[in-house]
N, C-alpha and C positions, 0 to 999 in steps of 0.2 A: 818684724817679719809677719806678714799676714798668711792666712791659710792658702792663698793662691801661690805663695812663694815656696811652700813646703812641697818637697818631692815625695810622692807616694810610690811604692813599689808593689806590683801585683804579687799577692801571696801564692798564686798558683804557677806563674811562669817566671817570676823574678825580674820582669822588665818594667820600666817606668809606666805609671798610669798618668797619661798626659791630659785626658779629658775626664774630670771628676764626674760629670753628669752621665758618663757611660760606664761607671764603676759600680760594683756591688760590694757591700760590706760583708766580711766574714764573721763568724761567731766570736773570734778573738779581737775584733775591732779593726783588723787590717782590711785592705781593699783588694779587690780582684777585678780584672777586665771582665766586662759582660761576656765576651766571646769565650774567655777561659772558663767561666762558670757554666756556660752552655755545654762546653766540651766535657767538663767534669761530670755534669748531670748525665750526659749521653753515655759516658763510660760506666758510671755507678748504676744506672738504671737499664743498661744494655739496650739502648735505643737504636734501632736499625730501621732503614726504609721499609715501609712507607711512614713509620712513626716519626714524630718530630718533637722537639723541645721548644716550648713557647713561654715567653714572659707574660704573666697574666696580671701584673700590677702589685704594688705595695710589697715588693720583695719576694713575690711568689712566682713559681714556675709551674708548668704543667707538661706532662708527657701526653701527647695527643696521638690518637690512632685514626687513620683515614680509611674509611670503608670503600667498597666497590663503587658507590655512588658519589664519592668525593666528599662525603660528610665527615667532619672531624668530631671525635668524642674524646673527652679527657679520661685517660687511663689512670694517671697518678697526679696528685697535687703535691707540690713541694714548697714548704715554707722555708725558704732559704735564709732570708733576713728576719730577725725578730722584729717586732713592732718598734722596740726601742732603738735597735741599730738602724732600721729603715728611717726613723725620724731623725736620728743623729746624722745619717748620711744626707738626708734632705737639707738639713741645716748647713752642713759642710759645703754642699754644692751651692746653696744660696749665698753663703758668705764668700765663696770664691768668685762670684759674679760681681761683687761690690767693688 
């Protein structure tokens, strides 16, 4: 059985992760849906309109504030995935495409 046959369950909502390329790895090595992680960050950082949560790459998110002119600034940077877990996740996604 290869990695693409393995069923992964979201650590946050308990539902299957069907698209690995849209998943984020948790500190314990489990996976979560991208949208579930966004919601978790919204709750933990008490993000309310007009602020938003954005993915800024390599397992990092940002809480962004929008000013009156429509310009966004980063209020908080969140290193959600460690470098090792980000690279492991990248390899898992690549192997699932083979």
